[in-house]
N, C-alpha and C positions, 0 to 999 in steps of 0.2 A: 419171428416174423421177418421175412425178407423185406428189402426196401420196396415201398410202393408209393405211388403218387396219387394223391386224392385232391378233389376239388373243394375249395372253400364252399361253405353254405352260401347260397346266392346273395344273402343279405350282407355278408362280410365284406365283399368288394365295395359296396356302397358305404359300409361302415368305415373302412380304411380311408376312403376318400374324405369322409367327414372328419376323421381324426386328424389327418395330415393337413387339412385345409382350414378347419374352423374350430376344432375343439380346443386345441392347446395353442394359445397365442405366445406362450413362453416355452421354447423347446426344452429347457432344463427340467420341466415338469416330469419328463419320462423317468428321471431318477426317483422322484417321489412315488410314482405309480408302481414301479418295479420293486422298490424297497418295501412299499406297503404290501404288495402281493406276497413278497418273501416273508414279511412279518406275519401276515395272515396264515400262511402255510404252517409256520411254527406254532401259531395259536391253535390251529386245527389238530396238529399232532399232540399238543399238550392236552387238548380236550379228549381225543380218542384214547390217549394213554392212561386216562383216569381208570378205564376199565380193562386196559391191556398194556401193562408197563413194558412188555417185551418190544413194543413198537419203538422204544427209545434205542433199541439195539445196544451198541457199545458207545453211544454218544448222547448222554443225557443233557448236555449243555446246549441249549438252542441259540443260534446265532445267524447273522447274515455277513457274508464276505464280499467285498468289492475289489476286483482286480482289473488290471488293464495291460495290454501288450502293444507297445508302440509300433513294433515291427509288423505285427499281424493286423494292427489297427482294429483291435477288438476290446470291448469292455464287457466284463462278466460280473453278473450279480448272482451269488450262490447262497442258498439257504439249506439248512438241514432239517426242514420241516416235513410235512406229511408226504410230499412227492406225488408223482402221478404214474399210473400204469399206462401201457400203450393205448388202451382204449380210452382212458381218461384224457390223454393228450389229444387224441383225435376229437373227442367230444368237447373238451374245454377250449382248445386252441383253434379248432376248425369251424366252430359254430358260435353264435351269440349265446351267452350263458343260459342254461337251463330252459325253463318253459317260457322265458320272456321273449323268445324270438317273434312269435306271432304278434304279441302285444306291442313289441318295439316297432315292428314294421307297420303296424296299424297306426301308430302315432306319427310316423315320419310324414313331413309335409312338403319336402323339397326346399324349404327355407333352411339353409345351412346353419344360420345362427340359432334358429329355434330348435332344429334337430340336435344340435350339439348339446343342448341342455339335457337331452334325454339319455345320452350315452352312458353317463356315469351311473345311471340307475340300473344298468344291466350287466355290471361286472366285467367290462371289456377294457379296463385300463391297460392290460397287457399290450394292446395294439399301439399304444403311444410310443413304443420302441421304434416304430417305423418312421417317426419324425426325424430321427438321427441315423437310422440304419437302413442300408439297402438290402440287408439279409439278416435274419434272426435265426439262431440255432438254439434249441432248447434240449437239454439232456436231463433226464429225470429217472428216479426209481421210487416207487411207492414204499413207504415204511412197511416192513413185514414180508415183502416179496424177496425172491432170490436175487443175487447179484446179476444173474444172466437175464433177468426180466426188466432190465432198464430199457429206456426208449429215447430215441433221438428224433426230434421234430425240426424240420428246416423249411423256411419259406422266404421268398423275396418280396412278399407282400402283394403279389399280383393275384392270379386266379387260382393257384393251387399250392400245395405243400407236400413235402416228402416226409415219410415216417418209417422208422425201422427199429428193430430190437437191437440193443447193445448190452455189453457187460458194463455195469456200474456198481462199484463196491459201496459207495456212499449213498445213503438215502437222501432224499430231497431233490432240489431242482437247481440247475444252472441255466441262466438266460444269457446267451452270448450274442452281443450286438456287434455286427460287422459295420463299423461306422463309415458314413460317407465322408468325402473329403472336406465338406464344410462343417463337419462335427468333430474334427480331430482335437478341439480344445478339451474334450472330455477324456483325452489320454494324458491327463495331468493330475497328479495327486492333490495339488493345492486346489485346483478347480473342483474336483470331486468332493474334497472335504468341505469346501465352502457351500456347495449345493446341498450336501447331506446335512450340514449344520443348519442350513436355512429351512429345509423342508422336513427333515427326518430326525432332528436332534432329540426329540422326545419319544421316539420309538422305544418301547420298553426293553427290547432285545439289544444286545451289543452289535454294532455295525463295525466290522473289522476291516482294516486295510494294512497292507504290508508296509513296514517302515522303509524309508529311503534315507540314504546319506550321500554326501558329496564325495566323489572319488576323483582325484587328480589323474590326468592322462599319463600313461607311461611313456608316451612319445612326446618329445619336446616340441612345443609350439602348437600342439593340439589341445582344444579345450577339454576340461573335465566334464563329468556328467553325474546326475543322480542315479544311484544304483540301489536295487532292493537288497535289504539285509537278511531276509528270511524270517525276521521277527514281525509279529502282528500287534497292532495297537487298536484300541477302541476309539473311534472318531466321533461318536455321539455320546451324550450323557447317559443314555440307556435307561433313563427313568424320568417319566413325565412328572414334574413337581406337583401339578394339580391332581394327579391320580393317587398320590401318596396320602396315607392317613395323616390327619392334622398333627398328631402327637409326634410324628417323625420330622416335621418341618419347623425350623426355628424362625423367629422373627427376622433374624439376619438373612436367612435363606430366602424368605419372602421378599425382603427389601432388595436383595441382590438380583432376584429374578425380575423384579419390576424394573430395575435399572437396565437390565439386559434387553428387555423387550421395548422399553420406552426411550432408550438412549438418554435418560435423565441422570444427572450426577447426584441429584438430591433424593433422599428417601421419600416415599409416599407419606401422605398424612394418615391414611388408614387403608385397610383392604378387607375383603370378605371372600371366603373360600367355601363354596357350597356345592353339594351334589343334589340335584333336583330329580325326583322320581315321579312317575305318573304316566299319563298318556305320552308325554314327551320327556325323554331322559337326556340330561346334559349336566356338565360340570361347569361351574363358573369360578374364575379367580379374577376378581375385579379390584382395581386400585383407584384411589382418589389422589391425584398428584398434589404436591405442596405448592407448585408454581405453575402459572399459566404459560403455555408455550408462546413464542413470539408471533406465531401465525394463527392464533386462536380465532381471529376474526377474518381470516382469509377464506373466502367462500370457495375458492378453487382447491383448497387443501382437503384431501380425503382424510376422514377421521373415522375411528371405530376400533373395535377390539380385534384381536387375532382369532380366526376361526380354525378349529381343528375338527376333524371327524375321526373318531376312534383313535385319537392320539396322532393322527396324520395331519400335518399342516396343510391348510387349504388356501387361505388368503390373509393378507394384512388388511387392516382398515375395513372390516366387514361392517359398513355403516348401517346395514339393515337390522343389525342385532341390538341397536340402541337408538333412541330418538336423537335428533340433531342437537337438542339442548343439553344432552349429556355427552357431547363430543369430546369432552376433556377426560373421560374415563378411559383408562388403559387396562389391558388384561387379556385373558384367554377365555374363550367359551369352546368347550369340547362336546360335540353332539354325538350321541349314539345312534341317531336315526337318519341324519341327512346322508345323501349319496356323496361319495368321495369327489366326484367331479361337479359338484354343485357350482352353478355360475352365479354371478351377481344378479342377473335377471331372475333366476329361479328363486333366489333369496327373497326377492320382493313379493313373490307369489305363494311361498310355501306356508302351509298351516303350521308346521312344526316351528318355522322361523318366527311366526307371529307369537306362538306360545313362549319361545325363548325370549323374544323382545319384551313381552309383557312381564315375564318373570324377572328378567335382568333389570328392567326399569324399576320394578318394585324393590329389588334388592339394593340398588344404588340409593333410592330414596330412603330405605331403611338405614343404610350406612350414614347418610347425612342426618337423619333424625337422631341417630345415636350420638353423632358428634355434637349436634345441637343440644341434646339432653345433657351432656357433660359440660358443655360450654355455657349453657343458659339455664340449666336446671329445669328444663321444660318437662312436659309429661313424657312417660316412657315411650320409646319408639314402637310403632306398630309392627306386629309380626307378619310373616309371610308364609302363607299356607304352602305345603308340599316341599318345604326345604329342610334338609337334614344335614348333619355333619358340617356345622357352621363353625368357623373360627374367625375371630376379629382381632385386631391389634389390641394390646393391653388397655383396659378401660382407663387406668390412671393416666396413661400417656395421651389420652384424647382431650384432656382438659385444655380449654383455650383454643383448640384446633378449628372449631367451626368459624370463629372470627377470621382466622387466617384463610380458610377455604373461601369464605364469602367475599373477602377482599379481592381474591383472584378470579373467582368464577360466578359471583352473585349475579352479575349482569346477564351472563349466559343462561343461568338457571331461570331467570324471569321469562325467557323465550318460551318456556314450557307452558305458561298460562295460555298462550295462543295455540300451542302445538299438541298439547296432551290434555284433552278434556277430562278423561277418566281419572287423572291424578291431580286435577287442578286444586282441590282442597288441601291435599298433602303438600303441594308446592307452596300454596299460600302461607301455610304454617312455617315454611322454611325461609321466607323472605325477611329481610332486615333493612331498616332505613335509619337515617338520622331524623331528628325531630326538633321541635322548638325547645325541648327540654334536654336534648342530648345531641352533641355534635358528632359523636361516634356512630357509625353505622351498626347499631346494635338493638334497635327497637323493632320487635315483631308485632304483627297485628294483635296477637294474644296479649302481649305486654300493654299495648295501647288500650285495648278494651278494658283491661283490669284497672286502668287509671282514669277511665272516662268519668267526667263530672256527672253528678246526679241530674237527670233530665236530658242529658246529651243523647241524641238518637242517631248519630252518624259518625263515621271515622273520617276525619278531615285530612286532606293532603294537598300538597302543591308540587308541581313539577317546575324545574328550572334548569338552566345550563350548568350551574355550579352551586356549591353550598352557600357561598356569600350572597348570590343573587336570590336564592330561596329564602334565606334568613331575613333579608332586608326588603322583601317584597311588600309593597303597600297592602296587598290583600290580607296580610297576616295581622294588621294592626288591631282590629277589634277582637281577634282571637287571643292576642297577647294581653290585651286590656282585661279580658274576662278570665285569663288563665286557662284557656282551652288549648290542649296540645294539638299540634299539626305535624303530620309526617312530611319530611322534606325529601323529595325524590329527585335525584340529579343524574341518574344514568340515562343515556340516550334512548334506551329501550323502554323506559318506564311508561311514557305516554302511550306507546303502542300496547304494551302488556296490560295496562290497567283497563283498556277497552274490553278485555276478556274476563275481568273480575269485577262484578257489580257489587258484591257484598262479601263479608267475612263472618262466618258463623252467624248469619242472620242479620248482621248489622251492615247497612248500606255504606259504600264508600262515596265520599263527596269531595270533589275538587273545589277548593276555595276560590278558584279563578273561573268557575263556570256558574252561570245563572246568578240570580239575585241572592244575596246572603239571607239565609233564614236560620236563625239559631233556635227557633222553636221555643221550648220552655226556658232556655237559657237567656232569653231576652224578655225583660219585664214589660208590663203594660205601659209604663211611663215612657220607656225608650221607644216603644212602637208608636205611641201617640206623637212623640216629638218628631220622629222621622216622617210621619204622615203630614204633620203640619209644615215641616220644612219643605217637603216635596210640593205641597200646595202653594206655598208662598214663593217658591222658586220657579214656578211654571213659565213665566214670561222669559226668564233668562234661559231656561232649558230649550224653549222654542227657538231662540236666537242661536244657541249653540248647535242645535240640530241643523239649522240652515247653514251655518258657517262651516260645519264639518260633514256635510252630507256626502262628500266624496270619500271620506275616511271612516266614519263611524256609522254603524247600522242604527244606533240609538244613543241617546244621552239621557242619563237619569241620575237622580239623587241616591246616594247610598249611605248606609249606616256602618259599612265595614271599615271605613277610613277614620283614623283618629288624628294622625299628624300630617298625612299627605293630602295634597289638593285633589288628586285624581288617580284613577287606575283604569286599566283595560280588562275586560272580562269577555267571555263568549257565552253564547246560549248553552243551555244544558246539553243539547244534542250536537253542539258544534265542535269543530276541530280547534284545539288550542292554537294560539299564535306561535307557541314554541314548536309544536309538531309541524305546523305549516312551514316554519323556517327550516326545520331539519329536512323536510322533503325537498324543498327548493335547493338547499345546499347539496343534497345528494343527486340533484339533477332530475328529480321526479316532479310530476305535476301535482300541485296541491289545489284542492277545491277553493274557488274564489269566494271569500266571505269577509265581511267587515266585523271588527270587534265592537263591543258596546263600551262607551266611555261613561264611567261612573265618577261623579264629582262629590266632594265633601263641602256642603254648604256652610260649614263653620270655619273653613280655612280662609285666611285673610286674602289670599290671591283670588280665590273664587268669589269672595264678597266684592272685590274690586271690579269684577266683570260688569256688574249692574251700572249702566250709565257711562262706562269707560269709553273714551274716544279711540282707545286701542283694542276694542273688543275683538275684532277679527284676528289680530296678531296674538292676543292673549289666549284665545280659543285654540289656535294652532299650537301655541307653546304648551298649553295644558296637555293636549293630545300627544305631542312628541315626547314630552317629559315622561308621560305614563308609559309610552312605548320604550323609552330608554331604561326605565326602572325595571322592566321585566326582561331586559337583555336584547331588545330589538334595536333597530336603527331607523331614523326618519327616512321617508322616501327621498326627501331633498335636504340632506344635512346642511348644505350651504344656506338655504332659505331659513332653516331653524336658527343657525348662528346669526344671520342677519337680523332676524326678529328680536332675538335676545339682546344683541348689541344695541339695537335701536332703543329698547326699553331701558337698558342700563344707562345709556347716554342721556 
């Protein structure tokens, strides 16, 4: 075929505009696209050669070679894959792939950002070369054709392209990019190796580049230069670790891979390597770190796992593949179904991504359940349907690791109660707290239930700013007296998270700082009668207290929850705790205006002094402010509080 000039399919001009203006925000992506195409061409040859081994000709070893010429300003990516005939070059490089043309054009909206999301679905990554090149030459010969049946395709990326027959002895394809002046950084071996390492390190074929060495100038005073040696070296690992059978990967290799992708110097606590098959096919290699990163709580920090599609790197921090409360998880997810050019926007909408997200979330929870089982001797971890080829870290090595995990990431895990309704029960089983019987954060809801006293019908808890404040809270006094365990919750997220968990395994959760204390069957009739009588006898004093504290307290009432303290503050069952209100204000957010309830102990000497005291007003305010101090708050007017106390002391 003599040289002829053909016009691009009408849609390609519009496509090229989209590619160069909106599809690729990072120009180095063109290396990924062209290397990926080269790898695909080799995969196609391998497949066709299953029935026709002669297609390998005299070169059975499949590979990709990357070369550059600084003088000519060209970068060439060559594969020895299936190659193209002249007609295939016209069909594949001059039109949008296959029968997708009409569908593609039907979906175009004129919105560049939205249109860009569609491009990767139609096999047109080749055109990304025009981001850096003002001309592209493609030379190719299809495997099985004669050397004289090669083809050369040339275009400047405008309205047409030239095609002609050439002699080409080697099968496969060479894509020659004639780089623009602003893209000459790619005429550098170090730069190319860096980009290949970033995007194509796990292409299963070897990617070869010619070795260079430093040569001194023969002329005195002139600088030396890097010169090619004629030897070739593999610049990628040529084997995706997550695609290898588990028997071929050692624990050390798993740990080294984690360190490479996470930039963590410490080995992970555990990992899971799974191949998921079904309507959506993907491979997971997920790690639980041993230490929390310093920016775990930075909301501007992107988090997520690395996304690959068919072993080709797509993006770091693919946050759509795991929920926010699992943002500490590191690893790789390699999808067989997503398009190579999938965008972050498309990840939010894809049905396949939703399936990956659900499966990956369940896998991480299973990993944590497994750690908890070895750490706490809990029930066996739940299984995950549709998962095969699983490998976990050695069971023996997991002992004691859940406590380490929870110390680093427990507060983040609690966010899942509000974010992940479907897995709320599984998450609740993984939570751990200190309690009035254990200062260590090791008590789960199941542990608590197993120790509940006969007749106890609620799981009691208290939230506070720190462990000391929780342990010494006046609200705990009657529970300590009766030997009833109370969970001590001291993470800032606890108050918010517990709003989404009303019960555990059918047993309601009850804050000891909300509502009137009701111990039900745990309080005998004599105690109830004594409390009622005290309340009746104390009515006149209560009325005076309500009047004195009307600007501070919603109500004042007698309580049976106090033993040693004169008073405490509580809120109504449906009210916001004073601790959460303080946290919101400290964060600069508006908290609903509400007054706490002051509960007083009629048996305490200070409370008894109220009746008939000439200092009633001052004592009333001191009682309120001391109750506020006991739970970690501060009086509205600290100076007035000090003045009242000093006056009484004098």
